[in-house]
MIDOSE-1310 file (N, C-alpha, C; in nm, 2 decimals, decimal comma, always signed):
residues 194
madq	+0,08/-0,12/+0,00/+0,00/+0,00/+0,00/+0,08/+0,13/+0,00; +0,21/+0,11/+0,02/+0,30/+0,23/+0,03/+0,30/+0,31/-0,10; +0,28/+0,24/-0,21/+0,28/+0,30/-0,34/+0,14/+0,37/-0,38; +0,04/+0,35/-0,30/-0,09/+0,41/-0,33/-0,10/+0,55/-0,28
sdqq	-0,17/+0,63/-0,36/-0,18/+0,77/-0,33/-0,29/+0,79/-0,22; -0,30/+0,91/-0,17/-0,40/+0,94/-0,06/-0,54/+0,92/-0,12; -0,56/+0,95/-0,25/-0,69/+0,94/-0,31/-0,73/+0,79/-0,32; -0,63/+0,71/-0,36/-0,66/+0,57/-0,37/-0,69/+0,51/-0,23
lmvr	-0,62/+0,55/-0,13/-0,65/+0,50/+0,01/-0,78/+0,55/+0,05; -0,82/+0,68/+0,02/-0,95/+0,73/+0,06/-1,06/+0,64/+0,00; -1,05/+0,60/-0,13/-1,15/+0,52/-0,19/-1,16/+0,38/-0,12; -1,04/+0,33/-0,09/-1,04/+0,20/-0,02/-1,10/+0,20/+0,12
iqqg	-1,08/+0,31/+0,19/-1,14/+0,33/+0,32/-1,29/+0,35/+0,31; -1,33/+0,42/+0,21/-1,48/+0,44/+0,18/-1,54/+0,31/+0,15; -1,47/+0,22/+0,10/-1,52/+0,08/+0,06/-1,51/-0,01/+0,18; -1,45/+0,03/+0,29/-1,45/-0,05/+0,41/-1,32/-0,13/+0,43
drra	-1,21/-0,09/+0,36/-1,08/-0,17/+0,37/-1,01/-0,12/+0,50; -1,01/-0,21/+0,60/-0,95/-0,18/+0,73/-0,79/-0,16/+0,72; -0,73/-0,23/+0,63/-0,59/-0,22/+0,61/-0,55/-0,08/+0,56; -0,64/-0,02/+0,48/-0,61/+0,11/+0,43/-0,62/+0,21/+0,54
ieyv	-0,72/+0,19/+0,63/-0,73/+0,28/+0,75/-0,60/+0,27/+0,83; -0,55/+0,15/+0,86/-0,43/+0,14/+0,94/-0,31/+0,20/+0,87; -0,31/+0,19/+0,73/-0,20/+0,25/+0,66/-0,20/+0,41/+0,67; -0,32/+0,46/+0,66/-0,34/+0,61/+0,67/-0,29/+0,66/+0,81
idry	-0,33/+0,58/+0,91/-0,28/+0,62/+1,04/-0,13/+0,61/+1,05; -0,07/+0,51/+1,00/+0,07/+0,49/+1,00/+0,14/+0,60/+0,92; +0,08/+0,64/+0,81/+0,14/+0,74/+0,73/+0,14/+0,88/+0,79; +0,04/+0,92/+0,86/+0,02/+1,06/+0,91/+0,03/+1,08/+1,06
qral	+0,03/+0,97/+1,14/+0,02/+0,99/+1,28/+0,14/+1,07/+1,34; +0,26/+1,03/+1,30/+0,37/+1,11/+1,35/+0,38/+1,25/+1,31; +0,35/+1,28/+1,19/+0,35/+1,42/+1,14/+0,24/+1,50/+1,21; +0,12/+1,44/+1,22/+0,01/+1,51/+1,29/+0,05/+1,54/+1,44
ynfa	+0,11/+1,44/+1,50/+0,15/+1,46/+1,64/+0,26/+1,57/+1,65; +0,36/+1,57/+1,57/+0,46/+1,67/+1,57/+0,40/+1,81/+1,55; +0,31/+1,82/+1,45/+0,24/+1,95/+1,43/+0,17/+1,99/+1,55; +0,09/+1,91/+1,61/+0,01/+1,95/+1,73/+0,10/+1,98/+1,85
yrfl	+0,20/+1,90/+1,86/+0,30/+1,93/+1,97/+0,36/+2,06/+1,96; +0,41/+2,09/+1,84/+0,47/+2,23/+1,82/+0,37/+2,34/+1,84; +0,24/+2,31/+1,80/+0,14/+2,41/+1,82/+0,10/+2,44/+1,96; +0,09/+2,33/+2,04/+0,04/+2,33/+2,18/+0,15/+2,32/+2,29
ndgd	+0,27/+2,26/+2,25/+0,38/+2,24/+2,34/+0,33/+2,15/+2,46; +0,25/+2,05/+2,43/+0,19/+1,96/+2,53/+0,17/+1,83/+2,46; +0,25/+1,73/+2,51/+0,24/+1,60/+2,44/+0,11/+1,53/+2,46; +0,05/+1,53/+2,58/-0,08/+1,47/+2,60/-0,19/+1,53/+2,51
aaad	-0,19/+1,66/+2,51/-0,29/+1,73/+2,43/-0,27/+1,70/+2,28; -0,14/+1,69/+2,24/-0,11/+1,66/+2,10/-0,16/+1,52/+2,06; -0,14/+1,42/+2,15/-0,19/+1,29/+2,13/-0,34/+1,28/+2,12; -0,41/+1,36/+2,20/-0,55/+1,37/+2,19/-0,60/+1,43/+2,06
ivqh	-0,53/+1,53/+2,02/-0,56/+1,60/+1,89/-0,55/+1,50/+1,78; -0,44/+1,42/+1,77/-0,43/+1,32/+1,67/-0,54/+1,22/+1,67; -0,57/+1,17/+1,79/-0,68/+1,07/+1,80/-0,81/+1,13/+1,75; -0,84/+1,25/+1,79/-0,97/+1,31/+1,75/-0,97/+1,34/+1,60
tfiq	-0,85/+1,37/+1,55/-0,84/+1,40/+1,40/-0,88/+1,27/+1,32; -0,82/+1,16/+1,36/-0,85/+1,04/+1,29/-1,00/+0,99/+1,32; -1,05/+1,02/+1,43/-1,19/+0,98/+1,46/-1,28/+1,07/+1,36; -1,24/+1,20/+1,35/-1,32/+1,28/+1,26/-1,31/+1,23/+1,12
lfth	-1,19/+1,19/+1,08/-1,17/+1,14/+0,94/-1,26/+1,02/+0,92; -1,26/+0,93/+1,01/-1,34/+0,80/+0,98/-1,49/+0,82/+1,00; -1,53/+0,92/+1,07/-1,67/+0,95/+1,08/-1,72/+1,03/+0,96; -1,63/+1,10/+0,89/-1,67/+1,18/+0,78/-1,61/+1,13/+0,65
iqdl	-1,55/+1,01/+0,65/-1,48/+0,97/+0,53/-1,58/+0,96/+0,41; -1,70/+0,93/+0,43/-1,79/+0,92/+0,31/-1,82/+1,05/+0,25; -1,80/+1,16/+0,33/-1,83/+1,29/+0,28/-1,71/+1,36/+0,20; -1,60/+1,30/+0,22/-1,48/+1,36/+0,16/-1,47/+1,33/+0,01
rade	-1,42/+1,43/-0,07/-1,40/+1,41/-0,21/-1,26/+1,37/-0,23; -1,23/+1,28/-0,33/-1,10/+1,24/-0,35/-1,01/+1,36/-0,40; -1,07/+1,46/-0,47/-0,99/+1,57/-0,52/-0,96/+1,67/-0,41; -1,02/+1,66/-0,29/-0,99/+1,75/-0,18/-0,85/+1,74/-0,12
glkp	-0,80/+1,62/-0,12/-0,67/+1,59/-0,07/-0,67/+1,56/+0,08; -0,63/+1,44/+0,11/-0,64/+1,38/+0,24/-0,54/+1,46/+0,34; -0,42/+1,48/+0,30/-0,32/+1,54/+0,38/-0,36/+1,68/+0,43; -0,39/+1,77/+0,34/-0,43/+1,90/+0,38/-0,56/+1,89/+0,47
wlfr	-0,65/+1,80/+0,44/-0,77/+1,79/+0,52/-0,74/+1,75/+0,66; -0,65/+1,65/+0,68/-0,61/+1,61/+0,81/-0,54/+1,72/+0,89; -0,45/+1,79/+0,83/-0,39/+1,90/+0,90/-0,48/+2,02/+0,93; -0,58/+2,04/+0,84/-0,68/+2,15/+0,87/-0,76/+2,11/+0,99
varh	-0,80/+1,98/+1,00/-0,88/+1,94/+1,12/-0,79/+1,95/+1,24; -0,67/+1,90/+1,23/-0,58/+1,91/+1,35/-0,55/+2,05/+1,39; -0,54/+2,14/+1,30/-0,52/+2,28/+1,33/-0,64/+2,34/+1,40; -0,76/+2,31/+1,35/-0,88/+2,36/+1,42/-0,90/+2,30/+1,56
rcld	-0,86/+2,17/+1,58/-0,87/+2,11/+1,71/-0,77/+2,18/+1,80; -0,65/+2,21/+1,75/-0,55/+2,28/+1,83/-0,60/+2,42/+1,88; -0,66/+2,49/+1,78/-0,72/+2,62/+1,82/-0,83/+2,61/+1,92; -0,91/+2,50/+1,91/-1,02/+2,48/+2,01/-0,96/+2,45/+2,14
eirr	-0,85/+2,37/+2,15/-0,78/+2,34/+2,27/-0,72/+2,47/+2,34; -0,66/+2,55/+2,26/-0,61/+2,68/+2,31/-0,72/+2,76/+2,37; -0,83/+2,77/+2,30/-0,95/+2,85/+2,35/-1,00/+2,79/+2,48; -1,01/+2,66/+2,48/-1,06/+2,59/+2,60/-0,97/+2,62/+2,72
qrtt	-0,84/+2,61/+2,70/-0,74/+2,63/+2,81/-0,75/+2,77/+2,86; -0,76/+2,87/+2,77/-0,77/+3,01/+2,81/-0,90/+3,03/+2,89; -1,01/+2,98/+2,84/-1,14/+3,00/+2,91/-1,13/+2,93/+3,05; -1,08/+2,81/+3,06/-1,07/+2,74/+3,19/-0,98/+2,81/+3,28
afsq	-0,86/+2,85/+3,23/-0,77/+2,92/+3,32/-0,82/+3,05/+3,38; -0,89/+3,13/+3,29/-0,94/+3,25/+3,34/-1,05/+3,23/+3,44; -1,14/+3,14/+3,41/-1,26/+3,12/+3,49/-1,21/+3,06/+3,63; -1,11/+2,98/+3,63/-1,06/+2,93/+3,76/-1,00/+3,04/+3,84
latd	-0,92/+3,13/+3,77/-0,86/+3,24/+3,84/-0,96/+3,33/+3,89; -1,07/+3,36/+3,82/-1,17/+3,45/+3,86/-1,24/+3,40/+3,98; -1,26/+3,27/+4,00/-1,33/+3,22/+4,11/-1,24/+3,19/+4,23; -1,11/+3,18/+4,21/-1,02/+3,15/+4,32/-0,95/+3,28/+4,37
ddeg	-1,00/+3,39/+4,33/-0,94/+3,52/+4,36/-0,98/+3,56/+4,50; -0,92/+3,51/+4,61/-0,96/+3,54/+4,74/-0,89/+3,66/+4,80; -0,78/+3,69/+4,74/-0,69/+3,79/+4,80/-0,71/+3,93/+4,74; -0,81/+3,94/+4,65/-0,84/+4,07/+4,59/-0,75/+4,12/+4,47
gspl	-0,65/+4,04/+4,44/-0,56/+4,08/+4,32/-0,63/+4,05/+4,19; -0,57/+4,10/+4,09/-0,62/+4,07/+3,95/-0,59/+3,93/+3,91; -0,68/+3,86/+3,85/-0,66/+3,72/+3,80/-0,53/+3,72/+3,71; -0,50/+3,83/+3,64/-0,39/+3,83/+3,55/-0,25/+3,82/+3,63
dyya	-0,26/+3,85/+3,76/-0,13/+3,85/+3,84/-0,09/+3,70/+3,86; -0,18/+3,61/+3,84/-0,14/+3,47/+3,86/-0,08/+3,40/+3,74; -0,08/+3,46/+3,63/-0,03/+3,40/+3,51/+0,13/+3,39/+3,52; +0,18/+3,27/+3,51/+0,32/+3,26/+3,52/+0,39/+3,31/+3,39
dptp	+0,51/+3,36/+3,40/+0,59/+3,40/+3,29/+0,63/+3,28/+3,21; +0,58/+3,26/+3,08/+0,61/+3,14/+3,00/+0,75/+3,13/+2,95; +0,83/+3,24/+2,96/+0,96/+3,24/+2,90/+1,06/+3,16/+2,99; +1,14/+3,08/+2,94/+1,23/+3,00/+3,02/+1,34/+3,09/+3,08
lpdd	+1,39/+3,05/+3,20/+1,50/+3,13/+3,26/+1,63/+3,10/+3,19; +1,72/+3,19/+3,19/+1,85/+3,17/+3,12/+1,92/+3,04/+3,17; +1,91/+3,01/+3,30/+1,98/+2,89/+3,35/+1,91/+2,76/+3,29; +1,78/+2,77/+3,27/+1,71/+2,66/+3,21/+1,76/+2,63/+3,07
laer	+1,77/+2,74/+3,00/+1,82/+2,73/+2,86/+1,96/+2,68/+2,85; +2,05/+2,72/+2,95/+2,18/+2,67/+2,95/+2,19/+2,52/+2,97; +2,10/+2,47/+3,05/+2,10/+2,33/+3,09/+2,05/+2,24/+2,98; +1,97/+2,29/+2,89/+1,91/+2,21/+2,79/+2,01/+2,18/+2,68
edlq	+2,01/+2,05/+2,64/+2,10/+2,01/+2,53/+2,01/+1,96/+2,42; +1,89/+1,95/+2,44/+1,80/+1,89/+2,33/+1,76/+2,00/+2,23; +1,82/+1,99/+2,11/+1,79/+2,09/+2,01/+1,65/+2,09/+1,97; +1,58/+1,98/+1,97/+1,44/+1,97/+1,93/+1,36/+2,06/+2,03
qila	+1,39/+2,06/+2,16/+1,31/+2,14/+2,25/+1,34/+2,29/+2,22; +1,46/+2,32/+2,19/+1,49/+2,46/+2,16/+1,42/+2,51/+2,03; +1,42/+2,42/+1,94/+1,35/+2,45/+1,81/+1,20/+2,47/+1,84; +1,14/+2,38/+1,92/+1,00/+2,39/+1,96/+0,98/+2,53/+2,02
eaia	+1,07/+2,57/+2,11/+1,05/+2,70/+2,17/+1,07/+2,81/+2,07; +1,16/+2,80/+1,98/+1,18/+2,90/+1,87/+1,05/+2,91/+1,79; +0,99/+2,80/+1,75/+0,87/+2,80/+1,68/+0,75/+2,86/+1,76; +0,75/+2,83/+1,89/+0,64/+2,88/+1,97/+0,66/+3,03/+1,99
slpa	+0,78/+3,08/+1,98/+0,80/+3,23/+2,00/+0,75/+3,31/+1,88; +0,73/+3,25/+1,77/+0,69/+3,32/+1,65/+0,54/+3,37/+1,67; +0,51/+3,48/+1,60/+0,37/+3,53/+1,59/+0,29/+3,41/+1,53; +0,16/+3,40/+1,57/+0,07/+3,29/+1,53/+0,07/+3,26/+1,38
kyre	+0,06/+3,37/+1,30/+0,05/+3,34/+1,16/+0,18/+3,28/+1,10; +0,29/+3,31/+1,16/+0,42/+3,25/+1,11/+0,43/+3,11/+1,18; +0,39/+3,10/+1,30/+0,41/+2,97/+1,38/+0,34/+2,86/+1,31; +0,22/+2,88/+1,26/+0,15/+2,77/+1,19/+0,21/+2,73/+1,06
vval	+0,26/+2,83/+0,99/+0,33/+2,79/+0,86/+0,46/+2,72/+0,89; +0,54/+2,76/+0,98/+0,66/+2,70/+1,01/+0,64/+2,56/+1,07; +0,54/+2,54/+1,16/+0,52/+2,41/+1,21/+0,47/+2,31/+1,11; +0,39/+2,36/+1,02/+0,34/+2,27/+0,91/+0,45/+2,24/+0,81
ryta	+0,54/+2,33/+0,79/+0,65/+2,31/+0,70/+0,76/+2,21/+0,76; +0,80/+2,24/+0,88/+0,91/+2,17/+0,94/+0,86/+2,04/+1,01; +0,75/+2,04/+1,07/+0,71/+1,91/+1,14/+0,63/+1,82/+1,06; +0,55/+1,88/+0,97/+0,46/+1,79/+0,89/+0,52/+1,78/+0,74
dlsf	+0,62/+1,85/+0,71/+0,68/+1,85/+0,58/+0,58/+1,87/+0,47; +0,49/+1,96/+0,49/+0,39/+1,99/+0,38/+0,45/+2,09/+0,28; +0,41/+2,08/+0,16/+0,45/+2,18/+0,06/+0,38/+2,31/+0,09; +0,42/+2,42/+0,02/+0,35/+2,55/+0,04/+0,21/+2,54/-0,01
aeig	+0,19/+2,47/-0,11/+0,05/+2,45/-0,17/-0,04/+2,38/-0,06; +0,01/+2,28/+0,00/-0,06/+2,21/+0,10/-0,08/+2,30/+0,23; +0,02/+2,37/+0,26/+0,01/+2,46/+0,38/-0,10/+2,57/+0,35; -0,10/+2,62/+0,23/-0,21/+2,71/+0,19/-0,35/+2,65/+0,20
avlg	-0,36/+2,53/+0,16/-0,49/+2,46/+0,16/-0,53/+2,44/+0,31; -0,44/+2,40/+0,40/-0,47/+2,38/+0,54/-0,51/+2,51/+0,60; -0,44/+2,62/+0,57/-0,47/+2,75/+0,64/-0,57/+2,83/+0,57; -0,61/+2,79/+0,45/-0,70/+2,87/+0,37/-0,64/+3,00/+0,32
ipea	-0,52/+3,00/+0,28/-0,45/+3,11/+0,23/-0,38/+3,07/+0,10; -0,35/+3,17/+0,01/-0,28/+3,14/-0,11/-0,14/+3,08/-0,09; -0,10/+3,00/-0,18/+0,04/+2,93/-0,17/+0,15/+3,04/-0,15; +0,14/+3,15/-0,23/+0,24/+3,25/-0,22/+0,24/+3,32/-0,08
takt	+0,13/+3,33/-0,02/+0,12/+3,39/+0,11/+0,19/+3,30/+0,21; +0,17/+3,17/+0,20/+0,23/+3,07/+0,29/+0,38/+3,07/+0,27; +0,43/+3,08/+0,15/+0,57/+3,09/+0,12/+0,63/+3,22/+0,18; +0,56/+3,33/+0,16/+0,61/+3,46/+0,22/+0,62/+3,46/+0,37
qfhr	+0,51/+3,40/+0,43/+0,51/+3,40/+0,58/+0,63/+3,31/+0,63; +0,65/+3,20/+0,56/+0,76/+3,11/+0,60/+0,89/+3,18/+0,59; +0,92/+3,25/+0,48/+1,04/+3,32/+0,46/+1,06/+3,44/+0,56; +0,95/+3,50/+0,60/+0,95/+3,61/+0,70/+0,98/+3,55/+0,84
akpl	+0,94/+3,43/+0,86/+0,96/+3,37/+0,99/+1,11/+3,32/+1,01; +1,18/+3,29/+0,90/+1,31/+3,24/+0,91/+1,41/+3,33/+0,99; +1,41/+3,46/+0,96/+1,50/+3,55/+1,03/+1,47/+3,55/+1,18; +1,34/+3,55/+1,21/+1,30/+3,54/+1,35/+1,35/+3,42/+1,42
lraf	+1,34/+3,30/+1,35/+1,39/+3,18/+1,41/+1,54/+3,19/+1,43; +1,61/+3,24/+1,33/+1,76/+3,25/+1,34/+1,80/+3,34/+1,46; +1,73/+3,45/+1,47/+1,76/+3,54/+1,59/+1,74/+3,47/+1,72; +1,63/+3,40/+1,73/+1,60/+3,32/+1,85/+1,71/+3,22/+1,88
lrar	+1,75/+3,15/+1,78/+1,85/+3,05/+1,80/+1,99/+3,11/+1,83; +2,02/+3,22/+1,76/+2,15/+3,29/+1,79/+2,15/+3,34/+1,93; +2,04/+3,39/+1,98/+2,03/+3,44/+2,12/+2,06/+3,33/+2,22; +2,03/+3,21/+2,18/+2,06/+3,09/+2,27/+2,19/+3,02/+2,24
gitq	+2,27/+3,09/+2,15/+2,41/+3,04/+2,12/+2,41/+2,92/+2,02; +2,31/+2,91/+1,95/+2,30/+2,80/+1,84/+2,33/+2,87/+1,71; +2,42/+2,81/+1,64/+2,46/+2,88/+1,51/+2,42/+2,80/+1,39; +2,35/+2,69/+1,41/+2,30/+2,61/+1,29/+2,20/+2,70/+1,22
sv	+2,20/+2,69/+1,09/+2,11/+2,77/+1,01/+1,97/+2,70/+1,00; +1,87/+2,79/+0,98/+1,73/+2,74/+0,97/+1,70/+2,74/+0,82
């Protein structure tokens, strides 16, 4: 099945071929997880996103058109689920702070500074973690494009389809993000190019 296109696999899944389902999961599970992890910086949430993405695929497989493209569809669903998770976390965090505010301070006073301390950065040797931080430091419109490009290895056309933007815009945003990534890495003493 390795030689079959996504469209061929979609048709086989629509016909009830369980092996095709397993092959699609094997083909995209790691890339979807990497994308969701880079987006959320939370391994458990990323695993949940992947699981829900595949559930959504298999509950809606009969509605998909072969010309729509499976890969962009999967990443679009994963992206929407990530955005939903971020909204849910923000709503939960704020509502918990608003009800637990016994000392009269602002709920915003309780938010921890998400930036790592210099000592923490000096102790880290894992380049993947630093790259994840570099991607997370980007503005949202760049972060999505970079995460899709580096972690999911999508083409700019596929990124455009996932994000609902023109291919040229995806390419422009990616190239605008690269100097920001380089600056982040240089500030941490990493000289490998992006």
